[in-house]
Residue frames as a rotation matrix with the C-alpha (Angstrom) as fourth column:
MET 1
-0.865 -0.501 -0.016 -4.14
0.502 -0.864 -0.041 -23.07
0.007 -0.043 0.999 15.82
ALA 2
0.067 0.927 -0.368 -6.77
0.853 -0.244 -0.462 -20.55
-0.518 -0.283 -0.807 16.80
LEU 3
-0.606 -0.111 0.787 -7.89
0.564 -0.758 0.327 -17.55
0.560 0.643 0.522 14.84
CYS 4
-0.062 0.564 -0.823 -9.08
0.889 -0.343 -0.302 -14.75
-0.453 -0.751 -0.481 17.11
MET 5
-0.439 -0.014 0.898 -10.56
0.629 -0.719 0.296 -11.61
0.642 0.695 0.324 15.63
GLN 6
0.043 0.409 -0.911 -11.10
0.791 -0.571 -0.219 -8.49
-0.610 -0.712 -0.348 17.73
THR 7
-0.411 -0.166 0.897 -12.13
0.835 -0.464 0.296 -5.48
0.367 0.870 0.329 15.69
ARG 8
-0.834 0.111 -0.541 -12.78
0.190 -0.863 -0.469 -1.80
-0.519 -0.494 0.698 16.27
PHE 9
-0.766 0.583 -0.269 -15.51
-0.533 -0.344 0.773 -2.12
0.359 0.736 0.574 13.64
ALA 10
-0.924 0.351 -0.152 -17.54
0.382 0.857 -0.347 -4.42
0.008 -0.379 -0.926 15.90
ARG 11
-0.359 0.850 -0.386 -20.50
0.265 -0.304 -0.915 -2.12
-0.895 -0.431 -0.116 16.59
PRO 12
-0.138 0.354 -0.925 -20.84
-0.817 -0.569 -0.095 -0.60
-0.560 0.742 0.368 13.11
LEU 13
-0.829 -0.192 -0.525 -20.30
-0.480 0.726 0.493 -4.05
0.286 0.661 -0.694 11.62
ALA 14
-0.833 0.553 0.010 -22.96
0.435 0.666 -0.606 -5.52
-0.342 -0.500 -0.796 13.86
ARG 15
-0.133 0.812 -0.568 -25.45
-0.173 -0.583 -0.794 -2.79
-0.976 -0.007 0.218 12.88
SER 16
-0.312 -0.058 -0.948 -24.64
-0.928 -0.193 0.318 -3.25
-0.202 0.979 0.006 9.20
LEU 17
-0.944 -0.088 -0.319 -24.96
-0.174 0.952 0.251 -7.01
0.282 0.293 -0.914 9.38
GLN 18
-0.625 0.780 -0.032 -28.20
0.370 0.260 -0.892 -6.83
-0.687 -0.569 -0.452 11.36
ALA 19
-0.084 0.583 -0.808 -29.63
-0.586 -0.685 -0.434 -4.50
-0.806 0.437 0.399 8.74
SER 20
-0.317 -0.096 -0.944 -28.75
-0.922 0.267 0.282 -7.04
0.225 0.959 -0.173 6.06
ARG 21
0.644 0.726 0.242 -30.33
-0.765 0.602 0.229 -9.89
0.020 -0.333 0.943 8.08
VAL 22
-0.192 -0.762 -0.618 -27.12
-0.403 0.635 -0.659 -11.82
0.895 0.122 -0.430 8.69
PRO 23
0.532 0.440 -0.724 -27.64
0.399 0.623 0.672 -14.37
0.747 -0.646 0.156 11.48
ALA 24
0.836 -0.117 0.537 -26.87
-0.464 -0.673 0.576 -12.95
0.293 -0.731 -0.617 14.92
ARG 25
0.825 -0.542 0.162 -24.30
0.275 0.635 0.722 -15.67
-0.494 -0.551 0.672 15.65
LEU 26
0.304 -0.742 0.598 -22.02
0.902 0.021 -0.432 -14.08
0.307 0.670 0.675 13.04
LEU 27
0.702 0.060 0.709 -21.95
0.030 -0.998 0.055 -10.77
0.711 -0.018 -0.703 14.90
SER 28
0.864 -0.406 -0.296 -19.44
0.393 0.180 0.902 -11.90
-0.313 -0.896 0.315 17.50
THR 29
0.736 -0.672 -0.077 -16.12
-0.638 -0.651 -0.412 -10.08
0.227 0.353 -0.908 17.59
ARG 30
-0.204 -0.784 0.587 -14.35
-0.794 0.483 0.368 -13.22
-0.572 -0.391 -0.721 18.85
VAL 31
0.701 0.383 -0.602 -13.90
-0.681 0.609 -0.407 -16.03
0.210 0.695 0.688 16.39
PHE 32
-0.179 -0.723 0.667 -12.33
-0.685 0.578 0.443 -19.39
-0.706 -0.378 -0.599 17.17
ALA 33
0.740 0.429 -0.518 -11.77
-0.672 0.459 -0.581 -21.88
-0.011 0.778 0.628 14.36
GLY 34
-0.042 -0.774 -0.632 -9.94
-0.731 0.455 -0.508 -25.04
0.681 0.441 -0.585 13.58
LYS 35
0.825 0.273 -0.495 -9.71
0.042 0.844 0.535 -28.52
0.564 -0.462 0.684 15.08
GLY 36
0.325 -0.718 -0.615 -7.45
0.916 0.402 0.015 -28.95
0.236 -0.568 0.788 18.05
SER 37
0.369 -0.132 0.920 -7.46
0.064 -0.984 -0.167 -25.26
0.927 0.121 -0.355 18.73
SER 38
-0.493 -0.622 -0.608 -5.23
0.696 0.139 -0.705 -24.26
0.523 -0.770 0.364 21.62
ALA 39
-0.942 0.263 0.208 -7.58
-0.330 -0.838 -0.435 -21.41
0.061 -0.478 0.876 22.43
ALA 40
-0.553 0.812 -0.187 -11.00
0.796 0.581 0.171 -22.05
0.248 -0.054 -0.967 23.81
PRO 41
-0.118 0.585 0.803 -13.95
0.015 -0.807 0.590 -19.76
0.993 0.082 0.086 24.21
ALA 42
-0.792 -0.167 0.587 -14.59
-0.521 -0.316 -0.793 -18.41
0.317 -0.934 0.163 27.70
ASP 43
-0.139 0.852 0.504 -18.04
-0.745 0.245 -0.620 -20.02
-0.652 -0.462 0.601 27.73
LYS 44
-0.778 -0.162 0.607 -18.70
0.136 0.900 0.414 -23.50
-0.614 0.405 -0.678 26.34
ASN 45
0.097 0.907 0.409 -22.03
0.845 0.142 -0.515 -22.22
-0.526 0.395 -0.753 25.01
ASP 46
-0.299 -0.304 -0.905 -20.41
-0.065 -0.939 0.337 -19.20
-0.952 0.159 0.261 23.35
SER 47
0.678 0.629 0.381 -22.27
0.365 0.162 -0.917 -18.45
-0.638 0.761 -0.120 20.14
GLY 48
0.564 -0.551 -0.615 -19.04
-0.729 -0.682 -0.058 -16.92
-0.388 0.481 -0.786 18.82
VAL 49
-0.382 -0.680 0.626 -17.62
-0.234 0.726 0.647 -20.38
-0.894 0.101 -0.436 18.07
LEU 50
0.516 0.547 -0.659 -17.87
-0.723 -0.135 -0.677 -20.83
-0.460 0.826 0.326 14.34
GLY 51
0.435 -0.342 0.833 -17.07
0.484 0.869 0.104 -23.55
-0.759 0.358 0.543 11.89
ARG 52
-0.630 -0.767 0.119 -15.04
0.480 -0.265 0.837 -22.93
-0.610 0.584 0.535 8.74
ARG 53
-0.295 0.606 0.739 -18.16
0.877 -0.135 0.461 -22.12
0.380 0.784 -0.492 6.69
GLU 54
0.739 0.608 -0.290 -19.41
0.673 -0.643 0.366 -19.57
0.037 -0.466 -0.884 9.23
LEU 55
0.097 -0.803 -0.589 -15.92
0.472 -0.484 0.737 -18.13
-0.876 -0.350 0.332 9.55
GLY 56
-0.719 -0.337 0.608 -15.84
0.682 -0.173 0.711 -17.55
-0.134 0.926 0.354 5.80
LEU 57
0.178 0.884 0.432 -19.25
0.825 -0.374 0.424 -15.90
0.536 0.281 -0.796 5.94
ALA 58
0.672 0.040 -0.740 -18.14
0.601 -0.612 0.513 -13.66
-0.433 -0.790 -0.435 8.81
PHE 59
-0.360 -0.881 -0.307 -15.04
0.421 -0.447 0.789 -12.49
-0.833 0.155 0.532 6.97
GLY 60
-0.590 0.225 0.775 -17.04
0.773 -0.118 0.623 -12.01
0.232 0.967 -0.104 3.78
ALA 61
0.537 0.843 -0.023 -19.60
0.791 -0.494 0.361 -9.91
0.293 -0.212 -0.932 5.64
ALA 62
0.377 -0.479 -0.793 -16.81
0.477 -0.633 0.610 -7.84
-0.794 -0.608 -0.010 7.22
ALA 63
-0.693 -0.665 0.278 -15.29
0.557 -0.250 0.792 -7.22
-0.458 0.704 0.543 3.80
VAL 64
-0.167 0.725 0.668 -18.66
0.843 -0.247 0.479 -6.13
0.512 0.643 -0.570 2.42
PHE 65
0.709 0.428 -0.561 -19.16
0.685 -0.607 0.402 -3.77
-0.168 -0.669 -0.724 5.36
MET 66
-0.002 -0.804 -0.594 -15.74
0.411 -0.542 0.733 -2.19
-0.911 -0.243 0.332 4.95
SER 67
-0.813 -0.338 0.473 -16.20
0.549 -0.176 0.817 -1.74
-0.193 0.924 0.329 1.20
THR 68
-0.190 0.821 0.539 -19.68
0.603 -0.336 0.724 -0.24
0.775 0.462 -0.431 1.56
SER 69
-0.605 -0.101 -0.790 -19.07
0.751 -0.403 -0.523 2.11
-0.266 -0.909 0.320 4.47
SER 70
0.382 0.919 0.099 -21.67
0.913 -0.359 -0.192 4.84
-0.140 0.164 -0.976 4.75
SER 71
-0.126 -0.456 -0.881 -19.20
0.314 -0.860 0.401 7.72
-0.941 -0.227 0.252 4.38
PRO 72
0.721 0.477 -0.503 -19.76
-0.237 -0.513 -0.825 10.07
-0.652 0.714 -0.257 1.44
ALA 73
0.002 -0.801 -0.598 -16.31
-0.949 -0.191 0.252 9.49
-0.316 0.567 -0.761 -0.07
SER 74
-0.760 -0.324 0.564 -16.53
-0.212 0.943 0.257 5.70
-0.615 0.075 -0.785 -0.06
ALA 75
0.130 0.893 0.431 -19.88
0.430 0.341 -0.836 5.92
-0.893 0.294 -0.340 -1.79
ALA 76
0.544 0.033 -0.839 -18.49
-0.548 -0.743 -0.384 8.24
-0.636 0.669 -0.386 -4.47
ASP 77
0.672 -0.327 0.664 -17.31
0.632 0.721 -0.285 6.67
-0.386 0.611 0.691 -7.71
GLY 78
0.735 -0.361 0.574 -14.31
0.417 -0.427 -0.803 7.90
0.534 0.829 -0.163 -9.60
LEU 79
0.855 -0.517 0.047 -11.87
-0.346 -0.500 0.794 8.64
-0.387 -0.695 -0.606 -6.78
THR 80
0.621 -0.756 -0.208 -8.26
0.019 0.280 -0.960 8.59
0.784 0.592 0.188 -7.96
THR 81
0.917 -0.365 -0.164 -5.55
0.224 0.127 0.966 7.53
-0.332 -0.922 0.198 -5.51
SER 82
0.658 -0.752 -0.024 -2.17
-0.592 -0.498 -0.634 9.25
0.465 0.432 -0.773 -5.74
LYS 83
0.068 -0.754 -0.653 1.16
0.204 0.651 -0.731 7.66
0.977 -0.084 0.198 -4.78
SER 84
-0.738 -0.356 0.573 0.96
-0.386 -0.475 -0.791 9.60
0.553 -0.805 0.213 -1.51
GLY 85
-0.775 0.534 -0.338 -2.33
0.632 0.657 -0.411 7.93
0.003 -0.532 -0.847 -0.59
LEU 86
-0.610 0.582 -0.538 -4.37
-0.275 -0.792 -0.546 11.09
-0.743 -0.185 0.643 -1.09
GLN 87
-0.470 0.557 0.685 -7.59
0.847 0.503 0.171 10.42
-0.249 0.660 -0.708 -3.00
TRP 88
-0.622 0.252 -0.741 -9.31
-0.207 -0.966 -0.154 13.05
-0.755 0.057 0.653 -5.11
LYS 89
-0.316 0.577 0.753 -12.14
0.928 0.353 0.118 13.55
-0.198 0.736 -0.647 -7.52
ASP 90
-0.991 0.077 -0.110 -13.09
-0.103 -0.961 0.256 16.64
-0.086 0.265 0.960 -9.49
VAL 91
-0.297 0.955 0.019 -16.78
0.630 0.211 -0.748 17.22
-0.718 -0.210 -0.664 -8.82
GLU 92
0.883 0.451 0.126 -16.75
0.401 -0.589 -0.702 20.28
-0.243 0.671 -0.701 -11.06
GLU 93
-0.077 -0.968 0.237 -13.70
0.986 -0.039 0.161 21.27
-0.147 0.246 0.958 -13.08
GLY 94
0.308 0.134 -0.942 -12.90
0.287 -0.957 -0.042 24.95
-0.907 -0.257 -0.333 -12.88
THR 95
0.678 -0.022 0.735 -12.29
0.729 -0.113 -0.675 27.20
0.098 0.993 -0.061 -15.88
GLY 96
0.941 -0.327 0.090 -10.03
-0.337 -0.929 0.150 29.77
0.034 -0.172 -0.985 -14.23
ALA 97
0.176 -0.975 -0.136 -6.32
-0.632 -0.006 -0.775 29.81
0.755 0.222 -0.617 -13.60
ALA 98
0.539 -0.158 -0.827 -4.52
0.551 0.809 0.205 27.18
0.637 -0.567 0.523 -11.51
PRO 99
0.983 -0.180 0.027 -2.95
-0.135 -0.623 0.771 28.48
-0.122 -0.762 -0.636 -8.28
VAL 100
0.338 -0.941 -0.028 0.78
-0.045 0.013 -0.999 29.21
0.940 0.338 -0.038 -8.09
LYS 101
0.214 -0.336 -0.917 2.87
0.897 0.440 0.048 28.16
0.387 -0.833 0.395 -5.08
GLY 102
-0.711 -0.512 -0.482 2.98
0.692 -0.632 -0.348 31.02
-0.127 -0.581 0.804 -2.57
SER 103
-0.717 0.512 0.473 -0.06
-0.110 -0.753 0.649 32.83
0.689 0.413 0.596 -3.97
THR 104
-0.832 0.520 0.191 -2.97
-0.254 -0.053 -0.966 33.69
-0.492 -0.852 0.176 -1.71
ILE 105
-0.741 0.631 -0.228 -6.11
0.018 0.359 0.933 31.77
0.671 0.688 -0.277 -2.59
ARG 106
-0.495 0.686 0.533 -9.66
-0.841 -0.225 -0.492 31.59
-0.218 -0.692 0.689 -1.20
CYS 107
-0.780 0.248 -0.574 -11.56
-0.035 0.899 0.435 28.36
0.625 0.360 -0.693 -0.64
HIS 108
0.109 0.818 0.564 -14.93
-0.988 0.027 0.151 27.33
0.108 -0.574 0.812 0.64
TYR 109
-0.617 -0.374 -0.692 -15.02
-0.344 0.919 -0.190 23.87
0.707 0.120 -0.696 2.17
ASN 110
0.677 0.620 0.397 -16.78
-0.696 0.363 0.619 21.27
0.240 -0.696 0.677 4.26
GLY 111
-0.500 -0.835 -0.227 -14.57
-0.644 0.535 -0.547 18.99
0.579 -0.128 -0.806 6.37
ARG 112
0.585 0.733 0.347 -15.86
-0.796 0.437 0.418 15.72
0.155 -0.521 0.840 7.78
LEU 113
-0.421 -0.600 0.680 -14.71
-0.691 0.698 0.187 12.48
-0.587 -0.392 -0.709 9.31
THR 114
-0.881 0.028 -0.472 -15.32
-0.356 0.619 0.700 9.21
0.312 0.785 -0.536 7.48
ASN 115
-0.699 0.700 -0.146 -18.37
0.660 0.552 -0.510 8.59
-0.276 -0.452 -0.848 9.66
GLY 116
-0.096 0.658 0.747 -19.96
0.805 -0.390 0.447 11.64
0.586 0.644 -0.492 8.00
LYS 117
0.529 0.277 -0.802 -19.62
0.781 -0.529 0.332 13.97
-0.333 -0.802 -0.496 11.02
VAL 118
0.450 -0.328 0.830 -18.84
0.426 -0.738 -0.523 17.53
0.785 0.589 -0.193 9.81
PHE 119
0.200 -0.456 -0.867 -16.12
0.962 -0.078 0.263 19.09
-0.187 -0.886 0.423 11.95
ASP 120
-0.406 -0.322 -0.855 -15.68
0.204 -0.944 0.258 22.39
-0.891 -0.070 0.449 10.09
SER 121
0.053 0.466 0.883 -17.40
0.993 0.072 -0.097 24.33
-0.108 0.882 -0.458 7.32
SER 122
-0.887 -0.354 -0.296 -16.58
0.302 -0.930 0.207 27.71
-0.349 0.094 0.932 5.81
TYR 123
-0.591 0.755 0.284 -20.02
0.271 -0.146 0.952 27.60
0.760 0.639 -0.118 4.16
GLU 124
0.262 0.709 -0.655 -21.68
0.878 0.106 0.466 27.58
0.400 -0.697 -0.595 7.60
ARG 125
-0.216 -0.424 -0.880 -19.53
0.749 -0.649 0.129 30.53
-0.626 -0.631 0.458 8.71
GLY 126
0.804 0.566 0.182 -20.37
0.527 -0.536 -0.659 32.35
-0.276 0.626 -0.729 5.49
ARG 127
0.678 -0.660 -0.323 -16.72
-0.664 -0.739 0.116 33.26
-0.315 0.136 -0.939 4.97
PRO 128
0.861 -0.403 -0.309 -14.15
0.098 0.728 -0.678 31.46
0.499 0.554 0.667 2.78
LEU 129
0.636 -0.752 -0.171 -10.70
0.391 0.123 0.912 30.57
-0.665 -0.647 0.373 4.05
SER 130
0.894 -0.449 0.006 -7.90
-0.256 -0.520 -0.815 32.73
0.369 0.727 -0.579 2.65
PHE 131
0.636 -0.725 0.264 -4.32
-0.050 0.303 0.952 31.38
-0.770 -0.618 0.157 2.81
GLN 132
0.085 -0.703 -0.706 -1.03
-0.981 -0.182 0.063 31.03
-0.172 0.688 -0.705 0.93
ILE 133
0.944 0.327 0.031 -0.93
-0.308 0.914 -0.264 27.76
-0.115 0.240 0.964 -0.97
GLY 134
0.734 -0.631 -0.250 2.08
0.269 0.609 -0.746 25.45
0.623 0.480 0.617 -0.93
VAL 135
-0.154 -0.833 0.532 3.91
-0.334 -0.463 -0.821 27.03
0.930 -0.304 -0.207 2.02
GLY 136
-0.636 -0.137 -0.760 2.57
0.474 0.707 -0.524 24.91
0.609 -0.694 -0.385 4.89
GLN 137
-0.794 0.405 0.453 -0.19
-0.579 -0.731 -0.361 27.20
0.185 -0.549 0.815 6.14
VAL 138
0.400 0.910 0.109 -2.68
-0.916 0.395 0.066 24.33
0.017 -0.126 0.992 5.81
ILE 139
0.352 -0.257 0.900 -2.35
-0.243 0.904 0.353 20.56
-0.904 -0.343 0.256 6.13
LYS 140
-0.630 -0.766 -0.131 -0.18
-0.353 0.132 0.926 18.91
-0.692 0.630 -0.354 3.51
GLY 141
-0.473 0.537 0.699 -3.16
0.717 0.696 -0.050 17.10
-0.513 0.477 -0.714 1.95
TRP 142
0.638 0.684 -0.354 -4.72
0.389 -0.683 -0.618 20.48
-0.664 0.257 -0.702 1.12
ASP 143
0.077 -0.690 -0.719 -1.52
-0.576 -0.620 0.533 21.88
-0.814 0.373 -0.445 -0.41
MET 144
-0.836 -0.445 0.321 -1.15
-0.060 0.656 0.752 18.77
-0.545 0.610 -0.575 -2.57
GLY 145
-0.312 0.815 0.489 -4.84
0.797 0.504 -0.331 18.42
-0.516 0.286 -0.807 -3.41
ILE 146
0.708 0.562 -0.428 -5.26
0.296 -0.786 -0.543 22.04
-0.642 0.258 -0.722 -4.50
LEU 147
0.264 -0.710 -0.653 -1.84
-0.681 -0.617 0.396 23.03
-0.684 0.340 -0.646 -5.83
GLY 148
0.862 0.030 -0.506 -1.26
-0.402 0.648 -0.647 19.65
0.308 0.761 0.570 -7.39
ALA 149
0.244 -0.804 0.543 1.56
-0.531 0.357 0.768 17.14
-0.812 -0.475 -0.340 -7.07
GLU 150
-0.734 -0.669 -0.113 3.43
-0.469 0.379 0.798 14.73
-0.491 0.639 -0.592 -9.33
ASP 151
-0.913 0.404 0.060 0.34
0.357 0.717 0.599 12.63
0.199 0.568 -0.798 -9.98
ILE 152
-0.002 0.913 -0.407 -2.40
0.862 -0.205 -0.464 15.11
-0.507 -0.352 -0.787 -8.98
PRO 153
-0.300 -0.087 0.950 -3.40
0.735 -0.656 0.172 17.91
0.608 0.749 0.261 -11.37
PRO 154
-0.968 -0.039 -0.249 -3.86
0.196 -0.736 -0.648 21.37
-0.158 -0.676 0.720 -9.86
MET 155
0.027 0.997 -0.067 -7.35
0.847 -0.058 -0.529 22.67
-0.531 -0.042 -0.846 -9.26
LYS 156
-0.708 -0.133 0.693 -8.56
0.536 -0.741 0.405 25.59
0.460 0.658 0.596 -11.34
GLU 157
-0.920 0.377 -0.110 -10.48
-0.218 -0.722 -0.656 28.58
-0.327 -0.580 0.746 -10.07
GLY 158
-0.164 0.951 -0.263 -14.20
-0.983 -0.136 0.122 27.86
0.080 0.279 0.957 -9.97
GLY 159
-0.265 -0.022 -0.964 -13.52
-0.306 0.950 0.063 24.15
0.914 0.312 -0.258 -9.49
LYS 160
0.407 0.390 0.826 -14.86
-0.913 0.183 0.364 21.83
-0.009 -0.902 0.431 -6.81
ARG 161
-0.169 -0.574 -0.801 -12.90
-0.442 0.771 -0.458 18.80
0.881 0.277 -0.384 -5.65
LEU 162
0.921 0.350 0.172 -13.43
-0.335 0.484 0.809 16.01
0.200 -0.802 0.562 -3.15
LEU 163
-0.143 -0.988 -0.062 -10.26
-0.638 0.139 -0.757 15.24
0.757 -0.069 -0.650 -1.19
VAL 164
0.956 0.259 -0.136 -9.86
-0.071 0.656 0.751 12.15
0.284 -0.709 0.646 1.00
ILE 165
0.246 -0.911 0.329 -6.76
-0.660 -0.407 -0.632 12.79
0.710 -0.062 -0.702 3.06
PRO 166
0.409 -0.176 -0.895 -4.89
0.489 0.871 0.053 10.01
0.770 -0.459 0.442 4.91
PRO 167
0.899 0.034 -0.437 -3.68
0.425 -0.309 0.851 10.79
-0.106 -0.950 -0.293 8.47
GLU 168
0.027 -0.992 -0.125 -0.05
0.848 -0.044 0.529 11.32
-0.530 -0.120 0.840 7.44
LEU 169
-0.655 -0.192 0.731 -1.14
0.621 -0.687 0.377 14.19
0.430 0.701 0.569 5.16
GLY 170
0.377 0.837 0.396 -3.61
0.243 -0.502 0.830 15.53
0.894 -0.217 -0.393 7.73
TYR 171
0.478 -0.110 0.872 -3.28
-0.749 -0.570 0.338 15.75
0.460 -0.814 -0.354 11.50
GLY 172
-0.317 -0.755 -0.573 -1.52
-0.386 0.655 -0.649 12.41
0.866 0.016 -0.500 12.00
ALA 173
-0.304 0.085 -0.949 -1.33
0.631 0.764 -0.134 10.66
0.713 -0.640 -0.286 15.35
ARG 174
-0.961 -0.130 -0.246 -1.95
0.274 -0.592 -0.758 13.87
-0.047 -0.796 0.604 17.32
GLY 175
-0.007 0.993 0.116 -5.42
0.999 0.003 0.036 14.66
0.036 0.116 -0.993 15.94
ALA 176
-0.768 -0.245 0.592 -6.66
0.301 -0.954 -0.004 18.24
0.565 0.175 0.806 16.33
GLY 177
-0.739 0.384 0.554 -8.49
-0.540 -0.829 -0.145 20.21
0.404 -0.406 0.820 18.99
GLY 178
-0.759 0.453 0.468 -10.43
-0.177 0.548 -0.817 17.29
-0.626 -0.703 -0.336 20.42
VAL 179
0.258 0.868 -0.424 -12.57
-0.711 -0.126 -0.692 17.35
-0.654 0.480 0.585 17.26
ILE 180
0.540 -0.198 -0.818 -10.39
-0.664 0.497 -0.559 15.27
0.517 0.845 0.137 14.93
PRO 181
0.883 -0.179 0.435 -9.28
-0.226 0.649 0.726 12.01
-0.413 -0.739 0.533 16.54
PRO 182
-0.120 -0.993 0.003 -5.75
-0.619 0.077 0.781 10.63
-0.776 0.092 -0.624 16.16
ASN 183
-0.846 -0.410 0.339 -5.01
-0.008 0.647 0.762 8.93
-0.532 0.642 -0.551 12.83
ALA 184
0.143 0.990 0.019 -8.24
0.166 -0.005 -0.986 10.16
-0.976 0.144 -0.165 11.25
VAL 185
-0.667 -0.119 0.736 -8.88
0.741 0.000 0.671 9.99
-0.080 0.993 0.088 7.52
LEU 186
-0.357 0.496 -0.791 -10.43
0.084 -0.826 -0.557 13.33
-0.930 -0.265 0.253 6.52
GLU 187
-0.221 0.388 0.895 -12.83
0.973 0.152 0.175 14.16
-0.068 0.909 -0.411 3.72
PHE 188
-0.424 0.048 -0.905 -13.06
0.143 -0.983 -0.119 17.66
-0.894 -0.180 0.410 2.31
ASP 189
0.396 0.488 0.778 -15.32
0.916 -0.148 -0.373 19.19
-0.067 0.860 -0.506 -0.30
VAL 190
-0.292 -0.624 -0.725 -13.16
0.464 -0.755 0.463 22.07
-0.836 -0.201 0.510 -1.53
GLU 191
0.682 0.469 0.562 -14.25
0.729 -0.371 -0.575 24.91
-0.061 0.802 -0.595 -3.82
LEU 192
-0.447 -0.874 -0.189 -11.46
0.791 -0.485 0.373 27.11
-0.418 0.017 0.909 -5.23
LEU 193
0.572 0.750 -0.333 -12.92
0.557 -0.653 -0.514 30.59
-0.603 0.109 -0.791 -5.58
PRO 194
0.440 -0.377 0.815 -11.92
0.730 -0.379 -0.569 33.05
0.524 0.845 0.109 -8.32
ARG 195
-0.587 -0.705 -0.398 -9.46
0.809 -0.530 -0.254 35.80
-0.032 -0.471 0.881 -7.42
LYS 196
0.390 0.710 -0.587 -10.95
0.677 -0.653 -0.339 39.10
-0.624 -0.265 -0.735 -6.43
């Protein structure tokens, strides 16, 4: 039986592994293993053919790469994962009141993809976002991450929170405006501003 691995992480994985001085023969995105394999490499001299030891090393390296991704959220300690899949961390706990569903709040934020690319920032515009919380004016991950949910405490005015929002609580399979790709995990640094 053959084990074939094709991965969308091939290029970033290759760069990460090269940086850590992993032998180049482990950088292949095609892996064939096992005696009597029914699948054969396209080229008899294919350096992607690995033995069991090399296969283990390749999978171990891939696991290390995925667990040490360069995105800000994955590098941050202390993220809490809710039942919904939303992850959050209070960077600075606020001292003001918690928002009430339907109330108008103001937030400053930075939004980025998991590769670190910033796609939107109210800080750069110099103007916070004002919206009604909990009524669907923003993505569901924002409503839950700010207003709170069963296993997520509400933010308090003056607080800053990191939100890592899975696609189903963000823009889903459709993405947004050619800037956010389909099924993107989104990271937001959110600051809940005091009421005026």
